[in-house]
VOFIZA-372797 format. One record per residue (C-alpha): residue number from 0; residue in one letter; x, y, z. Coordinates in nm, 3 decimals. Example, Ala and Ser with C-alpha at 12.3 -4.5 7.8 and 13.67 -1.06 7.14 Angstrom:
! residues 2
+-----+----+---------+---------+---------+
:   i : aa :       x :       y :       z :
+-----+----+---------+---------+---------+
:   0 :  a :   1.230 :  -0.450 :   0.780 :
:   1 :  s :   1.367 :  -0.106 :   0.714 :
+-----+----+---------+---------+---------+
***
This chain:
! residues 315
+-----+----+---------+---------+---------+
:   i : aa :       x :       y :       z :
+-----+----+---------+---------+---------+
:   0 :  m :   0.311 :   1.737 :   0.743 :
:   1 :  y :   0.140 :   2.076 :   0.743 :
:   2 :  q :   0.344 :   2.349 :   0.578 :
:   3 :  d :   0.269 :   2.605 :   0.849 :
:   4 :  e :   0.049 :   2.674 :   1.148 :
:   5 :  k :  -0.198 :   2.882 :   0.939 :
:   6 :  i :  -0.286 :   2.580 :   0.715 :
:   7 :  k :  -0.328 :   2.364 :   1.026 :
:   8 :  q :  -0.568 :   2.615 :   1.171 :
:   9 :  i :  -0.773 :   2.626 :   0.847 :
:  10 :  c :  -0.793 :   2.247 :   0.844 :
:  11 :  d :  -0.915 :   2.243 :   1.203 :
:  12 :  k :  -1.183 :   2.494 :   1.114 :
:  13 :  i :  -1.293 :   2.286 :   0.815 :
:  14 :  y :  -1.319 :   1.977 :   1.033 :
:  15 :  y :  -1.509 :   2.162 :   1.304 :
:  16 :  m :  -1.758 :   2.312 :   1.058 :
:  17 :  a :  -1.803 :   1.977 :   0.878 :
:  18 :  k :  -1.890 :   1.808 :   1.207 :
:  19 :  k :  -2.149 :   2.085 :   1.261 :
:  20 :  k :  -2.312 :   1.970 :   0.938 :
:  21 :  k :  -2.219 :   2.285 :   0.734 :
:  22 :  s :  -2.228 :   2.229 :   0.360 :
:  23 :  f :  -1.918 :   2.231 :   0.135 :
:  24 :  v :  -2.048 :   2.555 :  -0.033 :
:  25 :  q :  -2.101 :   2.721 :   0.301 :
:  26 :  i :  -1.756 :   2.624 :   0.430 :
:  27 :  c :  -1.598 :   2.771 :   0.120 :
:  28 :  k :  -1.795 :   3.090 :   0.167 :
:  29 :  d :  -1.720 :   3.120 :   0.544 :
:  30 :  l :  -1.348 :   3.066 :   0.494 :
:  31 :  e :  -1.333 :   3.279 :   0.176 :
:  32 :  l :  -1.159 :   2.998 :  -0.012 :
:  33 :  k :  -1.208 :   2.850 :  -0.361 :
:  34 :  d :  -1.381 :   2.513 :  -0.392 :
:  35 :  y :  -1.067 :   2.342 :  -0.520 :
:  36 :  e :  -0.870 :   2.490 :  -0.227 :
:  37 :  v :  -1.106 :   2.344 :   0.026 :
:  38 :  a :  -1.124 :   2.010 :  -0.157 :
:  39 :  g :  -0.745 :   1.992 :  -0.165 :
:  40 :  l :  -0.724 :   2.065 :   0.200 :
:  41 :  i :  -0.975 :   1.790 :   0.283 :
:  42 :  t :  -0.779 :   1.540 :   0.076 :
:  43 :  m :  -0.466 :   1.633 :   0.269 :
:  44 :  m :  -0.658 :   1.607 :   0.607 :
:  45 :  h :  -0.777 :   1.257 :   0.508 :
:  46 :  q :  -0.418 :   1.157 :   0.437 :
:  47 :  q :  -0.313 :   1.300 :   0.773 :
:  48 :  g :  -0.559 :   1.082 :   0.968 :
:  49 :  y :  -0.872 :   1.297 :   0.997 :
:  50 :  n :  -1.193 :   1.091 :   0.946 :
:  51 :  i :  -1.312 :   1.319 :   0.670 :
:  52 :  e :  -1.347 :   1.280 :   0.290 :
:  53 :  y :  -1.470 :   1.487 :  -0.006 :
:  54 :  v :  -1.690 :   1.273 :  -0.233 :
:  55 :  n :  -1.896 :   1.393 :  -0.523 :
:  56 :  g :  -1.919 :   1.751 :  -0.401 :
:  57 :  e :  -2.001 :   1.656 :  -0.041 :
:  58 :  i :  -1.796 :   1.635 :   0.277 :
:  59 :  i :  -1.831 :   1.310 :   0.470 :
:  60 :  v :  -1.726 :   1.296 :   0.832 :
:  61 :  m :  -1.692 :   0.927 :   0.937 :
:  62 :  k :  -1.776 :   0.848 :   1.297 :
:  63 :  t :  -1.589 :   0.514 :   1.307 :
:  64 :  p :  -1.297 :   0.395 :   1.097 :
:  65 :  p :  -1.401 :   0.143 :   0.828 :
:  66 :  k :  -1.361 :  -0.212 :   0.935 :
:  67 :  h :  -1.246 :  -0.493 :   0.700 :
:  68 :  n :  -1.199 :  -0.856 :   0.819 :
:  69 :  d :  -1.219 :  -0.732 :   1.181 :
:  70 :  v :  -0.946 :  -0.470 :   1.127 :
:  71 :  y :  -1.019 :  -0.095 :   1.157 :
:  72 :  e :  -0.837 :   0.074 :   0.871 :
:  73 :  l :  -0.725 :   0.433 :   0.856 :
:  74 :  p :  -0.558 :   0.591 :   0.547 :
:  75 :  y :  -0.211 :   0.729 :   0.573 :
:  76 :  n :   0.047 :   0.796 :   0.297 :
:  77 :  l :   0.294 :   1.035 :   0.457 :
:  78 :  e :   0.654 :   0.963 :   0.551 :
:  79 :  h :   0.619 :   1.016 :   0.924 :
:  80 :  l :   0.353 :   0.918 :   1.184 :
:  81 :  k :   0.346 :   1.024 :   1.549 :
:  82 :  l :   0.150 :   0.825 :   1.806 :
:  83 :  l :   0.076 :   0.861 :   2.177 :
:  84 :  l :   0.014 :   0.535 :   2.372 :
:  85 :  i :  -0.174 :   0.553 :   2.698 :
:  86 :  s :  -0.379 :   0.313 :   2.915 :
:  87 :  d :  -0.563 :   0.262 :   3.246 :
:  88 :  t :  -0.678 :   0.618 :   3.299 :
:  89 :  h :  -0.946 :   0.487 :   3.554 :
:  90 :  l :  -1.154 :   0.805 :   3.512 :
:  91 :  a :  -1.409 :   0.887 :   3.788 :
:  92 :  s :  -1.165 :   0.743 :   4.045 :
:  93 :  k :  -1.059 :   0.992 :   4.317 :
:  94 :  y :  -0.706 :   0.904 :   4.213 :
:  95 :  d :  -0.739 :   0.972 :   3.838 :
:  96 :  r :  -0.487 :   1.218 :   3.693 :
:  97 :  l :  -0.681 :   1.447 :   3.461 :
:  98 :  d :  -0.397 :   1.695 :   3.497 :
:  99 :  i :  -0.152 :   1.457 :   3.331 :
: 100 :  l :  -0.409 :   1.376 :   3.059 :
: 101 :  k :  -0.462 :   1.744 :   2.980 :
: 102 :  y :  -0.088 :   1.797 :   2.966 :
: 103 :  l :  -0.055 :   1.502 :   2.724 :
: 104 :  y :  -0.327 :   1.614 :   2.496 :
: 105 :  d :  -0.189 :   1.966 :   2.483 :
: 106 :  k :   0.153 :   1.824 :   2.396 :
: 107 :  a :   0.004 :   1.595 :   2.134 :
: 108 :  e :  -0.172 :   1.886 :   1.970 :
: 109 :  k :   0.140 :   2.098 :   1.974 :
: 110 :  n :   0.353 :   1.816 :   1.821 :
: 111 :  g :   0.109 :   1.721 :   1.542 :
: 112 :  v :  -0.007 :   1.387 :   1.692 :
: 113 :  k :  -0.337 :   1.285 :   1.536 :
: 114 :  h :  -0.375 :   0.932 :   1.676 :
: 115 :  i :  -0.387 :   0.854 :   2.047 :
: 116 :  l :  -0.420 :   0.483 :   2.135 :
: 117 :  h :  -0.580 :   0.383 :   2.464 :
: 118 :  s :  -0.553 :   0.016 :   2.574 :
: 119 :  g :  -0.844 :   0.003 :   2.820 :
: 120 :  d :  -0.972 :   0.073 :   3.167 :
: 121 :  f :  -1.090 :   0.412 :   3.047 :
: 122 :  t :  -1.314 :   0.437 :   3.356 :
: 123 :  d :  -1.271 :   0.300 :   3.708 :
: 124 :  g :  -1.607 :   0.112 :   3.676 :
: 125 :  r :  -1.789 :  -0.028 :   3.975 :
: 126 :  s :  -1.677 :  -0.362 :   4.114 :
: 127 :  n :  -1.835 :  -0.598 :   4.369 :
: 128 :  r :  -1.563 :  -0.486 :   4.610 :
: 129 :  p :  -1.770 :  -0.292 :   4.871 :
: 130 :  e :  -1.493 :  -0.041 :   4.966 :
: 131 :  q :  -1.443 :   0.072 :   4.609 :
: 132 :  v :  -1.734 :   0.305 :   4.624 :
: 133 :  y :  -1.535 :   0.524 :   4.864 :
: 134 :  e :  -1.261 :   0.557 :   4.605 :
: 135 :  l :  -1.496 :   0.697 :   4.333 :
: 136 :  r :  -1.582 :   1.053 :   4.233 :
: 137 :  e :  -1.888 :   0.919 :   4.060 :
: 138 :  p :  -2.030 :   0.584 :   4.181 :
: 139 :  s :  -2.311 :   0.558 :   3.922 :
: 140 :  y :  -2.308 :   0.453 :   3.556 :
: 141 :  e :  -2.469 :   0.778 :   3.446 :
: 142 :  g :  -2.232 :   0.982 :   3.658 :
: 143 :  q :  -1.921 :   0.816 :   3.520 :
: 144 :  v :  -2.050 :   0.861 :   3.161 :
: 145 :  e :  -2.118 :   1.231 :   3.221 :
: 146 :  y :  -1.784 :   1.280 :   3.402 :
: 147 :  c :  -1.589 :   1.134 :   3.107 :
: 148 :  v :  -1.781 :   1.315 :   2.842 :
: 149 :  e :  -1.728 :   1.649 :   3.009 :
: 150 :  k :  -1.384 :   1.611 :   3.161 :
: 151 :  y :  -1.181 :   1.400 :   2.912 :
: 152 :  p :  -0.945 :   1.631 :   2.717 :
: 153 :  t :  -1.020 :   1.720 :   2.353 :
: 154 :  f :  -0.782 :   1.777 :   2.057 :
: 155 :  s :  -0.802 :   1.792 :   1.682 :
: 156 :  g :  -0.720 :   1.418 :   1.627 :
: 157 :  k :  -0.877 :   1.101 :   1.750 :
: 158 :  t :  -0.848 :   0.874 :   2.054 :
: 159 :  y :  -0.898 :   0.506 :   1.975 :
: 160 :  v :  -0.987 :   0.299 :   2.280 :
: 161 :  i :  -1.080 :  -0.054 :   2.385 :
: 162 :  q :  -1.271 :  -0.155 :   2.695 :
: 163 :  g :  -1.080 :  -0.298 :   2.984 :
: 164 :  n :  -1.185 :  -0.514 :   3.286 :
: 165 :  h :  -1.282 :  -0.210 :   3.500 :
: 166 :  d :  -1.498 :  -0.084 :   3.217 :
: 167 :  d :  -1.636 :  -0.436 :   3.176 :
: 168 :  w :  -1.783 :  -0.439 :   3.530 :
: 169 :  w :  -2.067 :  -0.227 :   3.406 :
: 170 :  y :  -2.137 :  -0.475 :   3.128 :
: 171 :  k :  -2.140 :  -0.765 :   3.371 :
: 172 :  s :  -2.369 :  -0.587 :   3.617 :
: 173 :  a :  -2.595 :  -0.391 :   3.383 :
: 174 :  g :  -2.524 :  -0.515 :   3.029 :
: 175 :  s :  -2.387 :  -0.168 :   2.924 :
: 176 :  e :  -2.066 :  -0.091 :   2.737 :
: 177 :  i :  -1.966 :   0.230 :   2.913 :
: 178 :  v :  -1.684 :   0.330 :   2.680 :
: 179 :  k :  -1.915 :   0.287 :   2.381 :
: 180 :  s :  -2.171 :   0.514 :   2.551 :
: 181 :  i :  -1.901 :   0.774 :   2.615 :
: 182 :  a :  -1.773 :   0.759 :   2.256 :
: 183 :  q :  -2.123 :   0.808 :   2.116 :
: 184 :  q :  -2.126 :   1.149 :   2.283 :
: 185 :  r :  -1.772 :   1.251 :   2.179 :
: 186 :  d :  -1.678 :   1.285 :   1.812 :
: 187 :  d :  -1.306 :   1.267 :   1.893 :
: 188 :  i :  -1.326 :   0.927 :   2.072 :
: 189 :  e :  -1.361 :   0.604 :   1.879 :
: 190 :  y :  -1.464 :   0.283 :   2.054 :
: 191 :  l :  -1.307 :  -0.025 :   1.894 :
: 192 :  g :  -1.448 :  -0.302 :   2.114 :
: 193 :  a :  -1.387 :  -0.494 :   2.432 :
: 194 :  d :  -1.047 :  -0.617 :   2.545 :
: 195 :  v :  -0.882 :  -0.651 :   2.201 :
: 196 :  a :  -0.888 :  -0.466 :   1.866 :
: 197 :  d :  -0.685 :  -0.470 :   1.547 :
: 198 :  m :  -0.625 :  -0.155 :   1.340 :
: 199 :  k :  -0.412 :  -0.039 :   1.051 :
: 200 :  i :  -0.280 :   0.315 :   0.994 :
: 201 :  g :  -0.158 :   0.301 :   0.635 :
: 202 :  n :   0.053 :  -0.012 :   0.638 :
: 203 :  l :   0.120 :  -0.008 :   1.007 :
: 204 :  k :  -0.055 :  -0.296 :   1.181 :
: 205 :  i :  -0.153 :  -0.237 :   1.548 :
: 206 :  r :  -0.312 :  -0.456 :   1.811 :
: 207 :  l :  -0.462 :  -0.313 :   2.134 :
: 208 :  f :  -0.502 :  -0.563 :   2.410 :
: 209 :  h :  -0.603 :  -0.502 :   2.772 :
: 210 :  g :  -0.567 :  -0.835 :   2.951 :
: 211 :  s :  -0.662 :  -0.969 :   3.288 :
: 212 :  g :  -0.529 :  -1.139 :   3.599 :
: 213 :  g :  -0.252 :  -1.032 :   3.834 :
: 214 :  s :   0.103 :  -0.927 :   3.763 :
: 215 :  a :   0.363 :  -1.187 :   3.669 :
: 216 :  y :   0.699 :  -1.238 :   3.836 :
: 217 :  a :   0.865 :  -1.050 :   3.549 :
: 218 :  k :   0.727 :  -0.747 :   3.355 :
: 219 :  s :   0.791 :  -0.911 :   3.016 :
: 220 :  y :   0.636 :  -1.255 :   3.096 :
: 221 :  k :   0.266 :  -1.186 :   3.019 :
: 222 :  l :   0.362 :  -0.971 :   2.716 :
: 223 :  q :   0.580 :  -1.248 :   2.573 :
: 224 :  k :   0.315 :  -1.516 :   2.639 :
: 225 :  y :   0.049 :  -1.320 :   2.467 :
: 226 :  l :   0.274 :  -1.242 :   2.164 :
: 227 :  d :   0.354 :  -1.612 :   2.137 :
: 228 :  s :  -0.019 :  -1.692 :   2.116 :
: 229 :  i :  -0.051 :  -1.482 :   1.790 :
: 230 :  p :   0.032 :  -1.675 :   1.472 :
: 231 :  l :   0.345 :  -1.534 :   1.303 :
: 232 :  a :   0.154 :  -1.434 :   0.990 :
: 233 :  e :  -0.094 :  -1.229 :   1.202 :
: 234 :  r :   0.143 :  -1.052 :   1.427 :
: 235 :  p :   0.121 :  -0.673 :   1.433 :
: 236 :  d :   0.401 :  -0.418 :   1.394 :
: 237 :  i :   0.293 :  -0.262 :   1.727 :
: 238 :  l :   0.136 :  -0.457 :   2.020 :
: 239 :  q :   0.006 :  -0.229 :   2.295 :
: 240 :  t :  -0.115 :  -0.386 :   2.622 :
: 241 :  g :  -0.246 :  -0.241 :   2.948 :
: 242 :  h :  -0.388 :  -0.372 :   3.278 :
: 243 :  i :  -0.076 :  -0.422 :   3.501 :
: 244 :  h :   0.004 :  -0.052 :   3.555 :
: 245 :  q :   0.369 :  -0.100 :   3.455 :
: 246 :  s :   0.568 :   0.014 :   3.155 :
: 247 :  f :   0.789 :  -0.208 :   2.947 :
: 248 :  y :   0.916 :  -0.222 :   2.588 :
: 249 :  m :   1.070 :  -0.503 :   2.383 :
: 250 :  k :   1.105 :  -0.597 :   2.022 :
: 251 :  q :   1.046 :  -0.963 :   1.927 :
: 252 :  d :   1.005 :  -1.116 :   1.584 :
: 253 :  n :   0.962 :  -0.773 :   1.417 :
: 254 :  t :   0.685 :  -0.671 :   1.662 :
: 255 :  h :   0.738 :  -0.369 :   1.883 :
: 256 :  c :   0.565 :  -0.450 :   2.213 :
: 257 :  f :   0.460 :  -0.176 :   2.447 :
: 258 :  q :   0.336 :  -0.255 :   2.801 :
: 259 :  t :   0.155 :   0.071 :   2.876 :
: 260 :  s :   0.115 :   0.173 :   3.237 :
: 261 :  c :  -0.158 :   0.377 :   3.408 :
: 262 :  l :  -0.240 :   0.746 :   3.460 :
: 263 :  e :  -0.375 :   0.701 :   3.815 :
: 264 :  d :  -0.223 :   0.760 :   4.160 :
: 265 :  q :  -0.187 :   0.455 :   4.383 :
: 266 :  t :  -0.520 :   0.361 :   4.537 :
: 267 :  p :  -0.578 :   0.220 :   4.888 :
: 268 :  y :  -0.650 :  -0.114 :   4.728 :
: 269 :  c :  -0.320 :  -0.117 :   4.534 :
: 270 :  r :  -0.128 :   0.009 :   4.842 :
: 271 :  g :  -0.282 :  -0.279 :   5.049 :
: 272 :  k :  -0.178 :  -0.535 :   4.784 :
: 273 :  g :   0.171 :  -0.386 :   4.742 :
: 274 :  l :   0.101 :  -0.290 :   4.380 :
: 275 :  a :   0.271 :   0.013 :   4.236 :
: 276 :  n :   0.116 :   0.245 :   3.980 :
: 277 :  d :   0.381 :   0.332 :   3.724 :
: 278 :  k :   0.247 :   0.657 :   3.575 :
: 279 :  s :   0.379 :   0.695 :   3.226 :
: 280 :  c :   0.302 :   0.696 :   2.849 :
: 281 :  w :   0.482 :   0.611 :   2.525 :
: 282 :  w :   0.548 :   0.854 :   2.241 :
: 283 :  v :   0.610 :   0.656 :   1.918 :
: 284 :  d :   0.752 :   0.779 :   1.586 :
: 285 :  v :   0.699 :   0.566 :   1.278 :
: 286 :  d :   0.892 :   0.628 :   0.951 :
: 287 :  f :   0.771 :   0.501 :   0.615 :
: 288 :  d :   0.959 :   0.481 :   0.282 :
: 289 :  d :   0.818 :   0.622 :  -0.042 :
: 290 :  k :   0.615 :   0.306 :  -0.097 :
: 291 :  g :   0.454 :   0.327 :   0.246 :
: 292 :  n :   0.657 :   0.046 :   0.396 :
: 293 :  i :   0.775 :   0.079 :   0.757 :
: 294 :  y :   1.146 :   0.113 :   0.806 :
: 295 :  n :   1.172 :   0.247 :   1.159 :
: 296 :  i :   0.972 :   0.260 :   1.484 :
: 297 :  s :   1.119 :   0.466 :   1.765 :
: 298 :  p :   0.975 :   0.469 :   2.118 :
: 299 :  e :   1.017 :   0.729 :   2.390 :
: 300 :  l :   0.894 :   0.677 :   2.748 :
: 301 :  e :   0.769 :   0.981 :   2.942 :
: 302 :  t :   0.719 :   0.922 :   3.318 :
: 303 :  f :   0.523 :   1.117 :   3.580 :
: 304 :  g :   0.561 :   1.141 :   3.956 :
: 305 :  d :   0.304 :   1.247 :   4.215 :
: 306 :  k :   0.342 :   1.618 :   4.157 :
: 307 :  k :   0.049 :   1.784 :   3.991 :
: 308 :  m :   0.112 :   1.916 :   3.638 :
: 309 :  s :   0.116 :   2.295 :   3.592 :
: 310 :  l :  -0.092 :   2.384 :   3.289 :
: 311 :  r :  -0.096 :   2.716 :   3.119 :
: 312 :  r :  -0.427 :   2.868 :   3.034 :
: 313 :  k :  -0.495 :   2.898 :   2.665 :
: 314 :  k :  -0.550 :   3.253 :   2.548 :
+-----+----+---------+---------+---------+
***
């Protein structure tokens, strides 16, 4: 991890200037640092999970993680990794909870989290249910894209997200991948595909899956059935699912399974169907040995009620 807050601030400045297309020489000059000092910091940032590299005298900022055999791979060779798992934010709904999201992103920044995983339904979309339009802050495709680009919290790490069934309504009606469009306008959001995506952070294998259909009679049922459908040799270390707006954790066959709930208040539709919105998130700590092998994964659930979050203004 970073030795102190000053080094972290310098790294954030390097990343910001690199995204603004400043040259390596200019960054060294602006920060009053030697070339080997900046190169060393960039190497450390790359190991920490920033999508940045120093190659042949040039800084390269990668928009999307490299993909090999349909797996998005991120480098990581430190002993400890912190993750935040969220889902079903349903942005542009009148019931979305941007206050919770801002609180979580501020907390992630403070605690050194660089990877936030989002398992779908980034937006509330636009369904063929006529009354849904009255539940939306922005009913149009363009309006929802603009709302998310402007309102979604920022931080110095990356948010990796898949498309859920609400996002997919725009694809079915207009042939547009709305989360992809949002990510193209935000350097800190990476779109990994529709419904399911596999990624690796160091040696940690992760699968994001949204899902579809209604809730089962037991929270664990759909999660177990989906895990059983994955061949043992292909099973991830972490399986994160969304869609049913309820939180649940279990470990089965060396896979840590996280049913991730929503960050949206109960809508009239959900109230009429008797469906609760379990507002919560998972904080996950992963420990590696000196060879990069995983020896411990620790989950912590944080829940939220209906009370609005009180956020301090940054000075």
